[in-house]
Backbone of each chain as ProteinMPNN parsed JSONL, in Angstrom:
{"seq_chain_A": "XXXXXXXXXXXXXXXXXXXXXXXXXXXXXXXXXXXXXXXXXXXXXXXXXXXXXXXXXXXXXXXXXXXXXXXXXXXX", "coords_chain_A": {"N_chain_A": [[121.52, 92.734, 77.68], [120.56, 92.91, 81.067], [122.54, 92.608, 83.094], [124.438, 94.042, 84.03], [123.739, 96.231, 85.377], [122.598, 97.985, 88.135], [120.589, 97.31, 91.045], [118.723, 99.449, 91.595], [118.749, 100.851, 89.381], [117.567, 98.844, 87.619], [114.88, 99.187, 88.875], [113.851, 101.599, 88.325], [113.734, 101.467, 85.813], [111.938, 99.593, 85.587], [109.721, 101.126, 86.407], [108.976, 102.514, 84.526], [108.024, 101.022, 82.534], [105.349, 99.321, 80.86], [101.991, 98.589, 82.266], [101.152, 95.8, 81.728], [103.43, 94.261, 81.192], [105.29, 94.603, 83.221], [103.74, 93.641, 84.947], [103.7, 90.927, 84.683], [106.463, 90.553, 84.898], [106.795, 90.925, 87.482], [105.265, 88.966, 88.6], [106.49, 86.91, 88.217], [109.064, 87.221, 89.053], [109.194, 88.163, 91.492], [106.784, 87.395, 92.768], [107.186, 84.814, 92.47], [105.492, 83.335, 91.098], [104.064, 80.304, 89.197], [104.416, 79.568, 85.801], [101.737, 78.547, 85.0], [99.962, 79.992, 86.934], [100.541, 82.562, 86.5], [99.481, 82.477, 83.617], [96.911, 82.255, 84.087], [96.293, 84.584, 85.514], [96.764, 86.347, 84.027], [95.205, 85.99, 81.728], [95.724, 84.068, 79.378], [97.082, 81.644, 77.136], [99.144, 78.995, 78.489], [101.463, 78.312, 77.123], [101.853, 80.529, 76.019], [102.973, 82.291, 77.779], [105.951, 82.443, 78.238], [106.35, 83.827, 76.294], [105.414, 86.365, 76.865], [106.888, 87.117, 79.087], [109.44, 86.937, 77.93], [109.031, 89.323, 76.235], [108.592, 91.522, 77.702], [111.138, 91.171, 79.233], [112.756, 92.195, 77.101], [111.318, 94.656, 77.07], [112.105, 95.918, 79.227], [115.008, 95.955, 78.979], [115.325, 97.922, 77.163], [114.169, 100.046, 78.184], [115.953, 100.283, 80.331], [118.213, 101.049, 78.696], [117.26, 103.444, 77.747], [117.124, 104.892, 79.882], [119.812, 105.0, 80.631], [120.537, 106.57, 78.459], [119.293, 108.59, 78.921], [120.543, 109.51, 81.447], [123.325, 109.903, 80.591], [122.809, 112.044, 78.69], [122.082, 113.895, 80.358], [124.516, 114.13, 81.835], [126.014, 115.281, 80.239]], "CA_chain_A": [[121.162, 92.429, 78.992], [120.781, 94.033, 81.993], [123.109, 92.002, 84.284], [125.742, 94.829, 84.337], [122.895, 97.081, 85.902], [122.616, 97.974, 89.54], [118.901, 97.159, 91.405], [118.158, 100.878, 91.393], [118.642, 100.961, 87.755], [116.313, 98.139, 87.13], [113.676, 99.426, 89.499], [113.605, 102.76, 87.788], [113.336, 101.126, 84.431], [110.328, 98.891, 85.863], [108.552, 102.028, 86.723], [108.782, 103.357, 83.323], [107.293, 99.988, 81.731], [103.943, 99.56, 80.494], [101.503, 97.752, 83.234], [101.128, 94.413, 81.641], [104.769, 93.483, 80.883], [105.808, 94.877, 84.433], [102.993, 92.912, 85.998], [104.143, 89.785, 84.4], [107.789, 90.348, 85.634], [106.582, 90.829, 89.053], [104.492, 87.801, 89.024], [107.372, 85.715, 88.166], [110.349, 87.225, 89.6], [108.979, 88.873, 92.731], [105.705, 86.457, 93.265], [107.502, 83.488, 92.097], [104.433, 82.496, 90.446], [104.3, 79.393, 88.243], [103.63, 79.91, 84.51], [100.235, 78.235, 85.125], [99.536, 80.849, 87.706], [100.627, 83.618, 85.347], [98.633, 82.479, 82.431], [95.312, 82.453, 84.815], [95.968, 85.946, 86.073], [96.908, 87.189, 82.57], [94.209, 85.134, 80.793], [96.745, 83.72, 78.417], [97.34, 80.321, 77.238], [100.179, 78.884, 79.321], [102.229, 78.268, 76.296], [102.305, 82.046, 75.668], [103.491, 83.261, 79.13], [107.43, 82.577, 78.059], [106.574, 84.729, 75.327], [105.027, 87.444, 77.615], [108.069, 87.277, 79.907], [110.526, 87.37, 76.837], [108.869, 90.416, 75.668], [108.728, 92.242, 79.055], [112.361, 91.407, 79.274], [112.95, 93.056, 76.002], [110.943, 96.107, 77.1], [113.07, 96.382, 80.178], [116.191, 96.547, 78.539], [114.655, 98.91, 76.097], [113.836, 100.936, 79.302], [117.215, 100.581, 80.901], [118.897, 101.816, 77.776], [116.731, 104.863, 77.632], [117.518, 105.675, 81.241], [121.076, 105.299, 80.54], [120.929, 107.394, 77.739], [118.99, 110.0, 79.457], [121.441, 109.637, 82.088], [124.299, 110.444, 79.616], [122.538, 113.491, 78.014], [122.29, 114.749, 81.571], [125.678, 114.427, 82.535], [127.002, 116.19, 79.282]], "C_chain_A": [[121.264, 93.184, 79.988], [121.698, 93.53, 83.087], [124.198, 92.98, 84.616], [124.829, 96.015, 85.229], [122.736, 97.002, 87.47], [120.611, 97.783, 89.802], [118.232, 98.3, 91.128], [117.721, 101.132, 90.087], [117.367, 100.264, 87.33], [114.808, 98.788, 87.76], [113.041, 100.797, 88.924], [113.058, 102.421, 86.484], [112.077, 100.247, 84.497], [109.289, 99.871, 85.869], [108.171, 102.553, 85.368], [107.919, 102.28, 82.424], [105.834, 100.383, 81.521], [103.506, 98.628, 81.918], [101.6, 96.387, 83.019], [102.414, 93.835, 81.707], [105.326, 93.702, 82.353], [105.122, 93.856, 85.225], [103.531, 91.474, 85.676], [105.519, 89.441, 84.994], [107.478, 90.163, 87.19], [106.059, 89.811, 89.438], [105.419, 86.823, 89.149], [108.428, 85.875, 88.802], [110.42, 87.779, 91.229], [108.094, 87.784, 93.576], [105.949, 85.396, 93.335], [106.464, 82.728, 91.643], [104.978, 81.752, 89.551], [103.784, 79.966, 86.77], [101.964, 79.695, 84.458], [99.235, 79.392, 85.747], [99.318, 82.151, 87.002], [99.786, 83.524, 84.178], [97.178, 82.848, 83.004], [95.066, 83.763, 85.047], [96.133, 86.66, 84.773], [95.859, 87.006, 81.387], [94.67, 84.754, 79.466], [96.795, 82.487, 78.536], [98.83, 80.267, 78.02], [101.457, 78.831, 78.343], [102.884, 79.89, 75.925], [102.826, 82.791, 76.697], [104.903, 83.528, 78.835], [107.351, 83.599, 76.997], [106.344, 86.282, 75.636], [106.311, 88.012, 78.531], [109.074, 87.729, 79.131], [110.364, 88.684, 76.434], [109.048, 91.723, 76.613], [110.245, 92.568, 79.137], [113.169, 92.471, 78.443], [112.688, 94.649, 76.184], [111.826, 96.876, 78.298], [114.332, 96.719, 79.947], [116.311, 97.777, 77.782], [114.781, 100.18, 77.014], [115.242, 101.425, 80.159], [118.191, 101.347, 80.062], [118.139, 103.173, 77.593], [117.12, 105.535, 78.678], [118.909, 106.131, 80.975], [121.419, 106.477, 79.612], [120.548, 108.825, 78.083], [120.183, 110.642, 80.676], [122.774, 110.459, 81.683], [124.065, 111.676, 79.081], [122.722, 114.44, 79.397], [123.397, 115.027, 82.235], [126.475, 115.19, 81.559], [126.876, 117.458, 79.36]], "O_chain_A": [[122.016, 94.157, 79.933], [121.573, 94.155, 84.14], [124.91, 92.671, 85.572], [125.582, 96.783, 85.828], [122.76, 95.89, 87.996], [119.696, 98.038, 89.02], [117.199, 98.253, 90.461], [116.612, 101.53, 89.73], [116.375, 100.805, 86.842], [113.78, 98.816, 87.083], [111.842, 101.038, 89.063], [112.051, 102.978, 86.048], [111.28, 100.193, 83.56], [108.154, 99.638, 85.452], [107.042, 103.004, 85.179], [107.131, 102.75, 81.604], [105.269, 101.418, 81.876], [104.366, 98.05, 82.583], [102.062, 95.679, 83.915], [102.487, 92.794, 82.359], [105.956, 92.706, 82.709], [105.732, 93.223, 86.087], [103.815, 90.838, 86.691], [105.773, 88.343, 85.49], [107.956, 89.284, 87.907], [106.233, 89.507, 90.618], [105.322, 85.944, 90.005], [108.967, 84.859, 89.242], [111.409, 87.801, 91.961], [108.419, 87.344, 94.679], [105.276, 84.672, 94.069], [106.493, 81.504, 91.769], [106.042, 82.053, 89.009], [102.828, 80.737, 86.686], [101.146, 80.488, 83.992], [98.122, 79.691, 85.314], [98.238, 82.732, 86.901], [99.358, 84.588, 83.729], [96.421, 83.63, 82.428], [93.943, 84.242, 84.89], [95.462, 87.679, 84.611], [95.737, 87.708, 80.383], [94.031, 85.104, 78.474], [96.639, 81.948, 79.632], [99.546, 81.26, 78.15], [102.497, 79.318, 78.786], [104.036, 80.234, 75.658], [103.134, 83.964, 76.485], [105.298, 84.67, 79.067], [108.37, 84.265, 76.813], [106.829, 87.217, 74.999], [106.606, 89.205, 78.608], [109.656, 88.772, 79.431], [111.388, 89.337, 76.236], [109.582, 92.767, 76.238], [110.699, 93.712, 79.13], [113.955, 93.32, 78.865], [113.36, 95.587, 75.756], [112.145, 98.064, 78.314], [114.858, 97.65, 80.558], [117.288, 98.525, 77.802], [115.393, 101.188, 76.66], [115.522, 102.566, 80.526], [118.926, 102.191, 80.573], [118.882, 104.05, 77.152], [117.467, 106.71, 78.559], [119.248, 107.313, 81.039], [122.349, 107.249, 79.843], [121.112, 109.871, 77.763], [120.573, 111.804, 80.787], [123.199, 111.438, 82.296], [125.015, 112.449, 78.96], [123.373, 115.483, 79.447], [123.47, 115.922, 83.076], [127.521, 115.729, 81.921], [127.584, 118.193, 78.672]]}, "seq_chain_B": "XXXXXXXXXXXXXXXXXXXXXXXXXXXXXXXXXXXXXXXXXXXXXXXXXXXXXXXXXXXXXXXXXXXXXXXXXXXXXXXXXXXXXXXXXXXXXXXXXXXXXXXXXXXXXXXXXXXXXXXXXXXXXXXXXXXXXXXXXXX", "coords_chain_B": {"N_chain_B": [[138.025, 65.256, 59.005], [135.531, 65.322, 61.09], [132.198, 66.267, 60.561], [130.028, 68.4, 62.466], [127.315, 67.306, 63.851], [124.058, 68.741, 62.252], [121.937, 69.743, 64.256], [123.466, 70.649, 66.281], [124.899, 72.821, 65.251], [123.319, 74.48, 64.659], [122.348, 77.742, 66.366], [120.708, 78.203, 69.351], [117.611, 79.731, 70.225], [116.844, 82.472, 72.089], [114.173, 82.332, 73.312], [113.717, 79.756, 73.763], [116.034, 79.19, 75.075], [115.64, 80.88, 77.645], [113.058, 79.532, 78.437], [114.434, 77.167, 79.176], [115.945, 78.158, 81.358], [114.04, 78.638, 82.951], [112.969, 76.29, 83.702], [111.112, 75.454, 82.319], [110.487, 73.18, 80.421], [110.266, 70.143, 78.766], [111.833, 67.054, 80.025], [113.358, 65.582, 78.007], [113.896, 67.561, 75.922], [115.203, 69.598, 77.43], [117.53, 68.166, 78.136], [118.821, 68.059, 75.712], [119.104, 70.755, 75.177], [121.029, 71.199, 77.225], [122.855, 69.871, 76.511], [123.868, 70.867, 74.191], [124.298, 73.53, 75.149], [126.762, 73.315, 76.409], [128.826, 72.479, 74.6], [128.298, 74.631, 72.855], [129.781, 77.723, 72.629], [128.621, 80.303, 72.4], [125.918, 79.83, 72.729], [125.839, 79.045, 75.267], [127.149, 81.373, 76.642], [124.888, 83.074, 76.524], [122.842, 82.042, 77.614], [124.069, 81.757, 80.2], [123.846, 84.807, 80.922], [120.993, 85.206, 80.681], [120.232, 83.798, 83.205], [121.708, 85.239, 84.802], [120.481, 87.613, 84.374], [117.901, 87.039, 85.362], [118.185, 86.296, 87.971], [119.236, 89.243, 88.963], [116.755, 90.544, 88.363], [114.987, 89.405, 89.989], [116.522, 89.908, 92.557], [116.352, 92.85, 92.491], [113.758, 93.452, 92.791], [113.233, 92.309, 95.211], [114.986, 93.8, 96.991], [113.454, 96.275, 97.026], [111.82, 96.724, 99.104], [113.965, 97.164, 101.011], [114.723, 99.965, 101.454], [113.202, 100.974, 103.078], [113.798, 101.672, 105.702], [115.02, 104.099, 105.159], [112.91, 105.552, 104.032], [111.357, 105.622, 106.113], [112.629, 107.103, 108.011], [112.774, 109.577, 106.464], [110.162, 109.996, 106.4], [109.564, 110.452, 109.066], [111.105, 112.848, 109.648], [109.788, 114.842, 107.938], [107.224, 114.708, 109.485], [108.461, 115.591, 112.123], [109.108, 118.264, 111.645], [106.573, 119.019, 110.6], [105.363, 118.946, 112.919], [106.366, 121.007, 114.473], [105.325, 123.08, 113.281], [102.696, 122.569, 114.261], [102.763, 122.154, 116.834], [103.281, 125.007, 117.306], [100.911, 126.171, 116.397], [99.275, 125.107, 118.028], [100.087, 126.31, 120.493], [99.533, 129.146, 119.818], [96.793, 128.897, 119.594], [96.332, 128.264, 122.163], [97.087, 130.497, 123.776], [95.43, 132.457, 122.508], [93.096, 131.483, 123.253], [93.248, 131.659, 126.468], [93.525, 134.475, 126.53], [90.979, 135.68, 125.261], [89.482, 134.344, 127.023], [90.165, 135.647, 129.543], [89.486, 138.352, 128.818], [87.008, 137.938, 128.225], [85.381, 136.899, 130.461], [86.745, 136.88, 132.994], [87.963, 139.391, 133.454], [85.362, 141.294, 133.14], [84.145, 140.235, 135.303], [85.693, 140.89, 137.433], [85.918, 143.676, 137.121], [83.292, 144.159, 137.729], [83.072, 143.529, 140.602], [84.999, 145.079, 141.62], [83.336, 147.654, 141.175], [81.362, 147.211, 142.954], [82.567, 147.337, 145.137], [84.319, 145.673, 145.875], [86.83, 145.161, 145.59], [90.115, 144.063, 144.674], [91.799, 144.038, 146.61], [90.132, 144.966, 148.682], [88.386, 142.538, 148.78], [89.999, 140.637, 149.654], [90.907, 141.577, 152.498], [88.286, 141.527, 153.254], [87.769, 138.725, 153.17], [89.733, 138.134, 155.114], [88.983, 139.175, 157.488], [86.419, 138.282, 157.925], [87.195, 135.987, 158.392], [88.761, 136.277, 160.949], [87.032, 137.042, 162.697], [85.329, 134.749, 162.675], [86.844, 132.929, 164.245], [86.907, 134.333, 166.723], [84.683, 134.04, 167.541], [82.796, 135.906, 166.911], [80.18, 137.067, 165.085]], "CA_chain_B": [[137.775, 65.917, 60.194], [134.131, 64.972, 61.085], [131.432, 67.353, 60.865], [129.082, 68.525, 63.526], [125.519, 67.292, 63.529], [123.141, 69.919, 62.151], [121.424, 70.275, 65.61], [124.777, 71.147, 66.979], [125.562, 73.861, 64.586], [122.213, 75.865, 65.13], [122.334, 78.112, 67.779], [119.485, 77.948, 70.47], [116.932, 81.018, 70.292], [116.61, 83.255, 73.532], [112.679, 81.916, 73.848], [114.044, 78.266, 74.231], [117.221, 79.169, 76.349], [114.488, 81.456, 78.705], [112.256, 78.296, 78.819], [115.343, 76.388, 79.984], [116.529, 78.795, 82.452], [112.994, 78.79, 83.942], [112.714, 74.992, 83.899], [109.659, 75.245, 81.746], [110.697, 72.294, 79.373], [110.303, 68.806, 79.101], [113.142, 66.597, 80.392], [114.132, 65.299, 76.842], [114.26, 68.851, 75.663], [115.955, 69.866, 78.649], [118.739, 67.515, 78.332], [119.378, 68.513, 74.761], [119.458, 72.177, 75.582], [122.026, 71.272, 78.123], [123.97, 69.206, 75.699], [123.866, 72.054, 72.979], [125.077, 74.609, 75.742], [127.835, 72.589, 77.08], [129.663, 72.488, 73.483], [128.24, 76.129, 71.964], [130.092, 79.062, 73.421], [127.477, 81.553, 72.127], [124.753, 79.633, 73.407], [126.11, 79.178, 76.902], [127.335, 82.644, 77.074], [123.567, 83.691, 76.241], [122.266, 81.257, 78.912], [124.314, 82.57, 81.587], [123.678, 86.194, 80.893], [119.907, 85.275, 81.05], [120.334, 83.307, 84.301], [122.278, 86.399, 85.572], [119.093, 88.641, 84.323], [116.863, 86.474, 86.316], [118.737, 86.741, 89.415], [119.025, 90.514, 88.945], [115.578, 90.992, 88.41], [114.556, 88.869, 91.67], [117.104, 90.971, 93.597], [116.013, 94.295, 92.52], [112.339, 93.698, 93.256], [113.117, 92.164, 96.601], [115.347, 94.54, 97.674], [112.673, 97.387, 97.022], [111.598, 96.822, 100.412], [114.57, 97.636, 101.95], [114.789, 101.118, 101.433], [112.177, 101.367, 104.091], [114.222, 102.488, 106.81], [115.341, 105.627, 105.071], [111.826, 106.212, 103.868], [110.667, 106.141, 107.483], [113.378, 108.47, 108.272], [112.304, 110.758, 105.73], [108.521, 110.446, 106.763], [109.852, 111.012, 110.45], [111.599, 114.191, 109.4], [108.497, 115.691, 107.565], [106.615, 114.645, 110.58], [108.955, 116.548, 112.962], [108.795, 119.605, 110.761], [105.108, 119.283, 110.733], [104.849, 119.053, 114.303], [106.802, 122.304, 114.811], [104.19, 123.922, 113.032], [101.39, 121.98, 114.956], [102.912, 122.882, 118.195], [103.254, 126.584, 117.082], [99.643, 126.459, 116.198], [98.334, 124.648, 119.492], [100.587, 127.391, 121.494], [98.893, 130.142, 119.456], [95.132, 128.846, 119.93], [95.904, 128.274, 123.432], [97.122, 131.741, 124.081], [94.383, 133.158, 122.265], [91.748, 131.155, 124.314], [93.289, 132.406, 127.45], [93.347, 135.917, 126.109], [89.315, 135.542, 125.127], [88.751, 133.801, 128.6], [90.427, 136.697, 130.582], [88.79, 139.652, 128.571], [85.528, 137.951, 128.262], [84.712, 136.647, 131.585], [87.369, 137.371, 134.299], [88.039, 141.0, 133.302], [83.968, 141.94, 133.464], [83.747, 139.772, 136.664], [86.737, 141.703, 138.41], [85.248, 144.996, 137.186], [81.641, 144.312, 138.627], [83.51, 143.387, 141.849], [85.722, 146.607, 141.924], [82.366, 148.244, 141.243], [80.474, 146.527, 144.056], [83.217, 147.784, 146.171], [84.924, 144.16, 146.48], [88.215, 145.042, 144.73], [91.057, 142.856, 145.007], [92.525, 144.209, 148.383], [89.177, 144.665, 149.589], [87.912, 141.2, 148.895], [91.141, 139.974, 150.331], [90.787, 142.021, 153.659], [87.139, 141.23, 154.111], [87.917, 137.464, 153.716], [90.549, 138.01, 156.434], [88.38, 139.918, 158.392], [85.486, 137.348, 158.359], [88.023, 134.616, 159.15], [89.05, 136.367, 162.273], [85.571, 137.067, 163.285], [84.85, 133.225, 163.239], [87.679, 132.326, 165.248], [86.627, 134.894, 167.805], [83.162, 133.593, 167.906], [81.75, 136.876, 166.648], [79.576, 137.122, 163.727]], "C_chain_B": [[136.109, 65.478, 59.887], [133.315, 66.234, 61.42], [130.122, 67.276, 61.957], [127.781, 68.295, 63.23], [124.671, 68.78, 63.311], [122.593, 70.723, 63.202], [122.221, 70.928, 66.44], [124.98, 72.459, 66.389], [124.557, 75.005, 64.605], [122.374, 76.38, 66.186], [120.488, 78.21, 68.242], [118.892, 79.665, 70.307], [116.888, 81.477, 71.419], [115.468, 82.498, 73.954], [113.466, 80.54, 74.361], [114.94, 78.317, 75.527], [116.36, 79.668, 77.877], [113.873, 80.086, 79.173], [113.059, 77.412, 79.752], [115.88, 76.71, 81.269], [115.167, 78.602, 83.471], [112.338, 77.329, 84.116], [111.225, 74.766, 83.589], [109.779, 74.12, 80.344], [110.894, 70.894, 79.792], [111.561, 68.196, 79.409], [113.973, 66.289, 79.148], [114.591, 66.441, 76.239], [115.242, 69.486, 76.28], [117.445, 69.33, 78.379], [119.405, 67.893, 76.703], [119.697, 69.965, 74.503], [120.978, 72.125, 76.194], [123.387, 70.78, 77.246], [124.781, 70.082, 75.008], [124.999, 73.043, 73.833], [126.367, 74.328, 76.195], [128.973, 72.666, 75.688], [129.478, 73.919, 72.533], [128.514, 77.202, 72.966], [129.17, 80.209, 73.524], [126.489, 81.292, 72.686], [124.902, 79.709, 74.931], [126.629, 80.571, 77.399], [125.593, 83.538, 77.235], [122.578, 83.307, 77.311], [122.416, 81.698, 80.299], [123.823, 84.044, 81.688], [121.854, 85.941, 81.195], [119.587, 84.844, 82.226], [120.677, 84.716, 85.355], [121.059, 87.508, 85.706], [118.262, 88.223, 85.149], [117.157, 86.79, 87.702], [118.498, 88.283, 89.745], [117.606, 91.091, 89.264], [114.944, 90.787, 89.813], [115.289, 89.753, 92.746], [116.632, 92.383, 93.657], [114.45, 94.395, 92.856], [112.257, 93.276, 94.589], [113.775, 93.362, 97.306], [114.404, 96.474, 97.712], [112.061, 97.634, 98.51], [112.364, 97.329, 101.31], [115.099, 99.028, 102.296], [113.944, 101.882, 102.564], [112.478, 102.061, 105.315], [114.239, 104.146, 106.543], [114.258, 106.271, 104.568], [111.021, 106.798, 105.12], [111.104, 107.267, 107.768], [112.712, 109.51, 107.721], [110.798, 111.114, 106.012], [108.869, 111.079, 108.423], [110.19, 112.485, 110.435], [110.505, 115.072, 109.015], [107.605, 115.559, 108.758], [107.123, 115.648, 111.719], [108.719, 117.765, 112.411], [107.46, 120.129, 110.9], [104.536, 119.525, 111.823], [105.229, 120.364, 115.197], [105.593, 123.163, 114.402], [102.966, 123.764, 113.852], [101.701, 122.947, 116.506], [102.669, 124.354, 118.417], [101.731, 126.996, 117.064], [99.025, 126.265, 117.513], [98.89, 125.756, 120.569], [99.744, 128.665, 121.115], [97.267, 130.195, 119.854], [95.243, 129.006, 121.47], [96.183, 129.665, 124.253], [96.177, 132.697, 123.719], [93.034, 133.04, 123.061], [92.023, 131.715, 125.573], [93.032, 133.883, 127.324], [91.729, 136.11, 126.29], [88.768, 135.26, 126.652], [88.588, 135.401, 129.648], [89.513, 138.054, 129.986], [87.308, 139.284, 128.399], [84.649, 137.615, 129.565], [85.26, 137.039, 132.884], [87.535, 138.933, 134.689], [86.687, 141.764, 133.714], [83.641, 141.645, 134.847], [84.491, 140.613, 137.537], [86.081, 143.186, 138.308], [84.264, 145.235, 137.905], [82.166, 144.332, 140.096], [84.109, 144.627, 142.189], [84.205, 147.615, 142.207], [81.428, 148.462, 142.425], [81.108, 146.939, 145.192], [84.127, 146.736, 146.983], [86.239, 144.241, 145.519], [89.172, 143.972, 145.211], [91.4, 142.835, 146.307], [91.258, 144.346, 149.179], [88.455, 143.334, 149.865], [88.85, 140.489, 150.024], [90.745, 140.31, 151.977], [89.339, 141.591, 154.188], [87.08, 139.495, 154.31], [88.827, 137.32, 154.977], [89.743, 138.344, 157.624], [87.176, 139.05, 159.095], [86.034, 136.11, 158.869], [88.337, 134.776, 160.732], [87.747, 136.532, 163.245], [85.277, 135.862, 163.727], [85.692, 132.626, 164.102], [87.402, 133.151, 166.588], [85.287, 134.603, 168.448], [82.345, 134.736, 167.696], [81.321, 136.621, 165.441], [80.321, 138.072, 162.884]], "O_chain_B": [[135.592, 65.343, 58.778], [133.607, 67.055, 62.29], [129.423, 66.287, 62.178], [127.147, 68.99, 62.437], [124.694, 69.717, 64.109], [122.637, 71.952, 63.254], [121.788, 71.721, 67.276], [125.286, 73.319, 67.215], [124.852, 76.2, 64.575], [122.57, 75.638, 67.149], [119.459, 78.261, 67.569], [119.651, 80.633, 70.282], [116.892, 80.49, 72.155], [115.635, 81.91, 75.022], [113.755, 80.493, 75.557], [114.754, 77.767, 76.613], [116.407, 79.04, 78.935], [114.213, 79.602, 80.252], [112.631, 76.97, 80.818], [116.217, 75.893, 82.126], [115.326, 78.434, 84.68], [111.232, 77.236, 84.649], [110.381, 74.164, 84.252], [109.12, 74.351, 79.33], [111.474, 70.494, 80.802], [112.527, 68.858, 79.031], [115.153, 66.639, 79.122], [115.79, 66.422, 75.959], [116.173, 69.942, 75.617], [118.415, 70.087, 78.425], [120.632, 67.98, 76.661], [120.52, 70.291, 73.647], [121.914, 72.812, 75.784], [124.545, 71.191, 77.311], [126.007, 70.164, 75.082], [126.141, 73.304, 73.457], [127.104, 75.3, 76.363], [130.113, 72.986, 76.027], [130.295, 74.261, 71.678], [127.772, 77.544, 73.888], [128.992, 80.914, 74.517], [125.893, 82.208, 73.252], [124.162, 80.357, 75.671], [126.497, 80.838, 78.593], [125.352, 84.464, 78.01], [121.711, 84.036, 77.791], [121.601, 81.932, 81.192], [123.357, 84.354, 82.784], [121.442, 86.669, 82.098], [118.56, 85.382, 82.642], [120.06, 85.075, 86.358], [120.727, 88.107, 86.729], [117.74, 89.104, 85.833], [116.438, 87.46, 88.444], [117.712, 88.614, 90.633], [117.339, 91.887, 90.164], [114.512, 91.654, 90.572], [114.678, 90.244, 93.695], [116.529, 93.009, 94.712], [113.994, 95.49, 93.183], [111.334, 93.731, 95.265], [113.13, 93.92, 98.194], [114.769, 97.495, 98.295], [111.885, 98.777, 98.934], [111.907, 97.888, 102.306], [115.812, 99.229, 103.279], [114.011, 103.077, 102.855], [111.724, 102.838, 105.901], [113.787, 105.075, 107.213], [114.331, 107.499, 104.526], [110.362, 107.83, 105.244], [110.437, 108.3, 107.839], [112.097, 110.318, 108.417], [110.307, 112.237, 105.89], [108.367, 112.134, 108.811], [109.586, 113.272, 111.165], [110.267, 116.045, 109.73], [107.149, 116.667, 109.041], [106.329, 116.447, 112.217], [107.824, 118.361, 113.011], [107.159, 121.282, 111.209], [103.475, 120.137, 111.942], [104.682, 120.725, 116.239], [104.984, 123.864, 115.211], [102.259, 124.737, 114.115], [101.152, 123.921, 117.02], [102.067, 124.861, 119.364], [101.345, 128.017, 117.634], [98.341, 127.134, 118.053], [98.131, 126.071, 121.486], [99.238, 129.271, 122.059], [96.644, 131.168, 120.28], [94.448, 129.725, 122.073], [95.553, 129.903, 125.284], [96.006, 133.696, 124.418], [92.218, 133.894, 123.407], [91.076, 132.37, 126.009], [92.261, 134.414, 128.124], [91.258, 136.617, 127.308], [87.862, 135.841, 127.25], [87.642, 135.984, 130.177], [88.879, 138.717, 130.807], [86.444, 140.161, 128.417], [83.478, 137.968, 129.709], [84.542, 137.461, 133.792], [87.337, 139.512, 135.757], [86.752, 142.718, 134.49], [83.031, 142.437, 135.566], [83.858, 141.098, 138.475], [85.761, 143.795, 139.328], [84.15, 146.22, 138.635], [81.669, 145.189, 140.827], [83.632, 145.231, 143.15], [84.021, 148.204, 143.272], [80.885, 149.506, 142.786], [80.474, 146.979, 146.246], [84.537, 146.786, 148.142], [86.53, 143.31, 144.768], [88.904, 143.139, 146.077], [91.341, 141.855, 147.049], [91.252, 143.877, 150.318], [87.996, 143.049, 150.971], [88.452, 139.92, 151.04], [90.314, 139.391, 152.673], [89.176, 141.328, 155.38], [86.534, 138.964, 155.277], [88.623, 136.416, 155.787], [89.904, 137.744, 158.686], [86.926, 139.016, 160.3], [85.454, 135.335, 159.63], [88.255, 133.885, 161.578], [87.657, 136.122, 164.402], [84.985, 135.669, 164.908], [85.224, 131.708, 164.777], [87.714, 132.554, 167.618], [84.921, 134.871, 169.592], [81.221, 134.728, 168.199], [82.024, 135.958, 164.679], [79.977, 138.263, 161.717]]}, "name": "protein", "num_of_chains": 2, "seq": "XXXXXXXXXXXXXXXXXXXXXXXXXXXXXXXXXXXXXXXXXXXXXXXXXXXXXXXXXXXXXXXXXXXXXXXXXXXXXXXXXXXXXXXXXXXXXXXXXXXXXXXXXXXXXXXXXXXXXXXXXXXXXXXXXXXXXXXXXXXXXXXXXXXXXXXXXXXXXXXXXXXXXXXXXXXXXXXXXXXXXXXXXXXXXXXXXXXXXXXXXXXXXXXXXXXXXXX"}
């Protein structure tokens, strides 16, 4: 979970993500688009939007862990 | 001791909880999830974490516009440094232009006048003399 992270860390991790998953997160949590709108924009079935968002969240968490590991390596 | 029903013993998966958080679930299924999370600590913890994660995502993206003043300040600082160079360049060009104008036009013209006997002092004397003559009525 990314709940303990700062907004800055989240933004840096978002920058490192692939365009597709990042776009899905931006459409949902920044543009506040509905699942139907996201499905149209991404060209997927509506039922698949939840899967896309969940995968994007997992990718974001991995990116955050990678950033944290890099920061720890840089600090040591 | 009564056993819990099977549907209450199985934990909900993350996908189900995400759809519940995102309100993308039909009412009946939503009520089931709600009832389960009220009794299951693990699922309730995951649900709360997903909710906080959603809020953090939204906040992180919305705050992206906030550092604009600092970015603007950086831009202004860069522009100020650039302006120093620009003013220096403008001054240099202006000085070069004045020098070129003097050496190309004014100095040759002055030399020609001096050669013709109309030096700086002579020309001034001539002008004063002619003005005095005009007042006296003599040509």
